[in-house]
OpenMM code with the backbone's topology and positions (N, CA, C; nanometers):
from openmm import Vec3, app, unit

residues = "MET ARG PRO ASN ALA GLY LYS VAL ILE SER ILE TYR ASP ILE PRO SER ILE THR LYS SER ALA PHE ASP VAL ALA MET THR ALA ARG ASN ILE SER ALA GLY PHE ALA ALA THR GLY THR TRP PRO VAL ASN THR ASP ILE PHE GLY GLU VAL ASP PHE LEU PRO THR GLN VAL THR ASN ARG ILE LEU PRO ASN PRO GLU PRO GLU GLU SER SER SER VAL GLN LYS PRO THR ALA TYR VAL GLU ASN".split()
positions = [
    Vec3(21.0221, 10.0162, 28.4660),
    Vec3(21.1500, 10.0525, 28.4087),
    Vec3(21.1314, 10.1293, 28.2779),
    Vec3(21.0140, 10.1264, 28.2191),
    Vec3(20.9950, 10.1985, 28.0920),
    Vec3(21.0182, 10.3491, 28.1050),
    Vec3(20.9742, 10.4120, 28.2144),
    Vec3(21.0014, 10.5558, 28.2229),
    Vec3(21.1505, 10.5852, 28.2369),
    Vec3(21.2274, 10.4863, 28.2747),
    Vec3(21.3707, 10.5057, 28.2952),
    Vec3(21.4535, 10.4335, 28.1896),
    Vec3(21.3985, 10.4136, 28.0719),
    Vec3(21.4709, 10.3421, 27.9665),
    Vec3(21.6020, 10.4135, 27.9361),
    Vec3(21.7076, 10.3372, 27.9314),
    Vec3(21.8389, 10.3928, 27.9018),
    Vec3(21.9132, 10.4441, 28.0233),
    Vec3(21.8497, 10.4458, 28.1388),
    Vec3(21.9155, 10.4931, 28.2603),
    Vec3(22.0073, 10.3833, 28.3133),
    Vec3(22.1246, 10.4197, 28.3538),
    Vec3(22.2206, 10.3251, 28.4095),
    Vec3(22.1805, 10.2937, 28.5531),
    Vec3(22.1806, 10.1647, 28.5861),
    Vec3(22.1462, 10.1209, 28.7216),
    Vec3(22.2744, 10.0804, 28.7923),
    Vec3(22.2950, 10.1371, 28.9095),
    Vec3(22.4123, 10.0985, 28.9883),
    Vec3(22.3697, 10.0012, 29.0972),
    Vec3(22.4660, 9.9463, 29.1643),
    Vec3(22.4375, 9.8522, 29.2727),
    Vec3(22.3602, 9.9211, 29.3854),
    Vec3(22.3741, 10.0506, 29.3972),
    Vec3(22.3056, 10.1253, 29.5025),
    Vec3(22.1577, 10.1487, 29.4706),
    Vec3(22.1182, 10.1294, 29.3443),
    Vec3(21.9781, 10.1448, 29.3046),
    Vec3(21.8972, 10.0176, 29.3269),
    Vec3(21.9609, 9.9038, 29.3394),
    Vec3(21.8926, 9.7745, 29.3492),
    Vec3(21.7966, 9.7677, 29.4685),
    Vec3(21.8344, 9.8103, 29.5891),
    Vec3(21.7402, 9.8008, 29.7018),
    Vec3(21.6095, 9.8766, 29.6785),
    Vec3(21.6166, 9.9956, 29.6249),
    Vec3(21.4926, 10.0714, 29.6037),
    Vec3(21.4087, 10.0108, 29.4916),
    Vec3(21.4715, 9.9476, 29.3943),
    Vec3(21.3977, 9.8845, 29.2845),
    Vec3(21.3277, 9.7576, 29.3324),
    Vec3(21.3948, 9.6787, 29.4141),
    Vec3(21.3407, 9.5487, 29.4551),
    Vec3(21.2535, 9.5547, 29.5802),
    Vec3(21.2523, 9.6680, 29.6501),
    Vec3(21.1788, 9.6767, 29.7760),
    Vec3(21.0303, 9.6458, 29.7606),
    Vec3(20.9660, 9.7000, 29.6594),
    Vec3(20.8210, 9.6784, 29.6458),
    Vec3(20.7896, 9.5315, 29.6173),
    Vec3(20.8680, 9.4656, 29.5326),
    Vec3(20.8454, 9.3233, 29.5053),
    Vec3(20.8776, 9.2397, 29.6286),
    Vec3(20.9797, 9.2765, 29.7007),
    Vec3(21.0196, 9.2039, 29.8211),
    Vec3(20.9099, 9.2105, 29.9268),
    Vec3(20.8528, 9.3288, 29.9467),
    Vec3(20.7459, 9.3449, 30.0464),
    Vec3(20.6232, 9.2613, 30.0123),
    Vec3(20.5918, 9.2480, 29.8843),
    Vec3(20.4754, 9.1702, 29.8422),
    Vec3(20.5034, 9.0204, 29.8543),
    Vec3(20.6241, 8.9784, 29.8192),
    Vec3(20.6564, 8.8352, 29.8155),
    Vec3(20.6898, 8.7776, 29.9523),
    Vec3(20.7488, 8.8542, 30.0399),
    Vec3(20.7941, 8.8023, 30.1692),
    Vec3(20.6823, 8.8075, 30.2726),
    Vec3(20.5855, 8.7210, 30.2552),
    Vec3(20.4766, 8.7105, 30.3517),
    Vec3(20.4879, 8.5757, 30.4212),
    Vec3(20.4289, 8.5665, 30.5374),
    Vec3(20.4331, 8.4401, 30.6117),
    Vec3(20.3696, 8.3279, 30.5306),
    Vec3(20.2663, 8.3614, 30.4564),
    Vec3(20.1977, 8.2599, 30.3750),
    Vec3(20.2893, 8.2067, 30.2641),
    Vec3(20.3590, 8.2968, 30.1954),
    Vec3(20.4503, 8.2538, 30.0891),
    Vec3(20.5681, 8.1742, 30.1444),
    Vec3(20.6197, 8.2161, 30.2579),
    Vec3(20.7324, 8.1449, 30.3183),
    Vec3(20.6899, 8.0046, 30.3585),
    Vec3(20.5743, 7.9915, 30.4223),
    Vec3(20.5243, 7.8591, 30.4611),
    Vec3(20.4981, 7.7723, 30.3392),
    Vec3(20.4439, 7.8313, 30.2333),
    Vec3(20.4178, 7.7556, 30.1105),
    Vec3(20.5481, 7.7058, 30.0491),
    Vec3(20.6535, 7.7839, 30.0582),
    Vec3(20.7832, 7.7411, 30.0062),
    Vec3(20.8371, 7.6209, 30.0807),
    Vec3(20.8255, 7.6214, 30.2124),
    Vec3(20.8701, 7.5062, 30.2906),
    Vec3(20.7812, 7.3851, 30.2664),
    Vec3(20.6521, 7.4063, 30.2512),
    Vec3(20.5599, 7.2949, 30.2260),
    Vec3(20.5875, 7.2319, 30.0902),
    Vec3(20.6234, 7.3127, 29.9910),
    Vec3(20.6510, 7.2608, 29.8571),
    Vec3(20.7730, 7.1692, 29.8567),
    Vec3(20.8698, 7.1960, 29.9431),
    Vec3(20.9893, 7.1115, 29.9494),
    Vec3(20.9704, 6.9921, 30.0408),
    Vec3(20.8623, 6.9917, 30.1167),
    Vec3(20.8367, 6.8804, 30.2071),
    Vec3(20.9033, 6.8951, 30.3422),
    Vec3(20.9602, 7.0117, 30.3707),
    Vec3(21.0273, 7.0303, 30.4992),
    Vec3(20.9363, 7.0892, 30.6061),
    Vec3(20.8199, 7.1407, 30.5685),
    Vec3(20.7271, 7.1941, 30.6669),
    Vec3(20.5860, 7.1717, 30.6189),
    Vec3(20.4919, 7.1316, 30.6936),
    Vec3(20.5112, 7.0835, 30.8296),
    Vec3(20.5978, 6.9583, 30.8278),
    Vec3(20.6665, 6.9362, 30.9347),
    Vec3(20.7639, 6.8273, 30.9396),
    Vec3(20.6955, 6.6950, 30.9095),
    Vec3(20.7450, 6.6288, 30.8071),
    Vec3(20.6923, 6.4985, 30.7676),
    Vec3(20.8041, 6.3968, 30.7878),
    Vec3(20.7993, 6.3263, 30.8983),
    Vec3(20.9067, 6.2313, 30.9295),
    Vec3(20.9053, 6.1097, 30.8386),
    Vec3(20.7988, 6.0908, 30.7633),
    Vec3(20.7898, 5.9752, 30.6741),
    Vec3(20.8244, 6.0088, 30.5297),
    Vec3(20.8761, 6.1279, 30.5057),
    Vec3(20.9028, 6.1677, 30.3678),
    Vec3(21.0142, 6.0837, 30.3052),
    Vec3(21.1107, 6.0386, 30.3857),
    Vec3(21.2177, 5.9521, 30.3359),
    Vec3(21.1998, 5.8137, 30.3950),
    Vec3(21.2088, 5.7131, 30.3113),
    Vec3(21.2001, 5.5751, 30.3575),
    Vec3(21.3385, 5.5171, 30.3805),
    Vec3(21.3435, 5.3945, 30.4273),
    Vec3(21.4717, 5.3278, 30.4526),
    Vec3(21.5549, 5.3165, 30.3252),
    Vec3(21.4877, 5.2966, 30.2138),
    Vec3(21.5574, 5.2805, 30.0862),
    Vec3(21.6350, 5.4071, 30.0488),
    Vec3(21.5864, 5.5240, 30.0904),
    Vec3(21.6540, 5.6493, 30.0594),
    Vec3(21.7870, 5.6621, 30.1324),
    Vec3(21.8035, 5.5919, 30.2423),
    Vec3(21.9257, 5.6013, 30.3209),
    Vec3(22.0245, 5.4887, 30.2916),
    Vec3(21.9899, 5.3964, 30.2031),
    Vec3(22.0784, 5.2838, 30.1740),
    Vec3(22.2164, 5.3249, 30.1221),
    Vec3(22.2292, 5.4267, 30.0386),
    Vec3(22.3638, 5.4637, 29.9933),
    Vec3(22.4588, 5.5006, 30.1069),
    Vec3(22.4071, 5.5456, 30.2197),
    Vec3(22.4949, 5.5823, 30.3309),
    Vec3(22.5496, 5.4603, 30.4034),
    Vec3(22.4931, 5.3445, 30.3792),
    Vec3(22.5383, 5.2242, 30.4482),
    Vec3(22.6771, 5.1808, 30.4030),
    Vec3(22.7226, 5.2310, 30.2892),
    Vec3(22.8565, 5.1975, 30.2408),
    Vec3(22.9612, 5.2415, 30.3420),
    Vec3(22.9414, 5.3554, 30.4037),
    Vec3(23.0379, 5.4062, 30.5008),
    Vec3(22.9998, 5.3719, 30.6436),
    Vec3(22.8901, 5.3053, 30.6634),
    Vec3(22.8424, 5.2730, 30.7970),
    Vec3(22.8688, 5.1256, 30.8267),
    Vec3(22.9955, 5.0901, 30.8321),
    Vec3(23.0318, 4.9510, 30.8580),
    Vec3(23.1542, 4.9471, 30.9484),
    Vec3(23.1736, 4.8356, 31.0122),
    Vec3(23.2872, 4.8187, 31.1020),
    Vec3(23.4090, 4.7821, 31.0187),
    Vec3(23.5158, 4.8547, 31.0397),
    Vec3(23.6390, 4.8273, 30.9668),
    Vec3(23.7143, 4.7139, 31.0350),
    Vec3(23.7763, 4.6268, 30.9567),
    Vec3(23.8556, 4.5198, 31.0176),
    Vec3(23.9803, 4.5787, 31.0838),
    Vec3(24.0265, 4.5122, 31.1893),
    Vec3(24.1482, 4.5575, 31.2557),
    Vec3(24.2670, 4.5284, 31.1657),
    Vec3(24.3445, 4.6285, 31.1324),
    Vec3(24.4609, 4.6044, 31.0468),
    Vec3(24.5685, 4.5286, 31.1244),
    Vec3(24.6413, 4.4447, 31.0531),
    Vec3(24.7518, 4.3710, 31.1141),
    Vec3(24.8647, 4.4691, 31.1434),
    Vec3(24.9232, 4.4628, 31.2617),
    Vec3(25.0358, 4.5528, 31.2903),
    Vec3(25.1566, 4.5142, 31.2049),
    Vec3(25.2228, 4.6144, 31.1534),
    Vec3(25.3403, 4.5893, 31.0704),
    Vec3(25.4597, 4.5600, 31.1600),
    Vec3(25.5371, 4.4587, 31.1227),
    Vec3(25.6544, 4.4195, 31.2007),
    Vec3(25.7637, 4.5249, 31.1894),
    Vec3(25.8114, 4.5444, 31.0708),
    Vec3(25.9148, 4.6447, 31.0501),
    Vec3(25.9014, 4.6969, 30.9084),
    Vec3(25.9599, 4.8082, 30.8880),
    Vec3(25.9508, 4.8704, 30.7575),
    Vec3(26.0904, 4.8958, 30.7042),
    Vec3(26.1054, 4.8918, 30.5746),
    Vec3(26.2351, 4.9185, 30.5146),
    Vec3(26.2610, 5.0688, 30.5067),
    Vec3(26.1603, 5.1481, 30.5343),
    Vec3(26.1760, 5.2927, 30.5317),
    Vec3(26.2240, 5.3382, 30.6686),
    Vec3(26.3316, 5.4135, 30.6695),
    Vec3(26.3852, 5.4618, 30.7960),
    Vec3(26.3112, 5.5878, 30.8386),
    Vec3(26.2954, 5.6004, 30.9682),
    Vec3(26.2312, 5.7193, 31.0214),
    Vec3(26.3323, 5.8338, 31.0191),
    Vec3(26.2889, 5.9541, 30.9864),
    Vec3(26.3818, 6.0672, 30.9832),
    Vec3(26.4289, 6.1031, 31.1240),
    Vec3(26.5520, 6.1443, 31.1324),
    Vec3(26.6073, 6.1879, 31.2609),
    Vec3(26.6573, 6.3304, 31.2455),
    Vec3(26.6591, 6.4027, 31.3545),
    Vec3(26.7058, 6.5410, 31.3520),
    Vec3(26.8154, 6.5563, 31.4557),
    Vec3(26.9197, 6.6283, 31.4183),
    Vec3(27.0302, 6.6561, 31.5086),
    Vec3(27.0307, 6.8047, 31.5383),
    Vec3(27.0376, 6.8370, 31.6669),
    Vec3(27.0401, 6.9766, 31.7080),
    Vec3(27.1734, 7.0028, 31.7743),
    Vec3(27.2432, 7.1046, 31.7252),
    Vec3(27.3712, 7.1423, 31.7843),
    Vec3(27.3540, 7.2737, 31.8578),
    Vec3(27.4162, 7.2813, 31.9743),
    Vec3(27.4104, 7.4060, 32.0515),
    Vec3(27.5380, 7.4823, 32.0384),
] * unit.nanometer
topology = app.Topology()
chain = topology.addChain("A")
for resn in residues:
    res = topology.addResidue(resn, chain)
    for name in ("N", "CA", "C"):
        topology.addAtom(name, app.Element.getBySymbol(name[0]), res)
């Protein structure tokens, strides 16, 4: 960028500027290393233990059957249609 100091960059210039870095960085080796760093590749089924899933048990329970309501003091709305 030093030879172009002070030059205005538009959105249309971005692809040509980033192409050389993109070609160097987007290799199969770098992509695999990125997945390995997060633990998602190679697939490690033991990466999470049972303790990691305990917070989900709050919503994983059987709900009690609610008692049916006898009657309500709120009236149901009715609609009248005239022809």
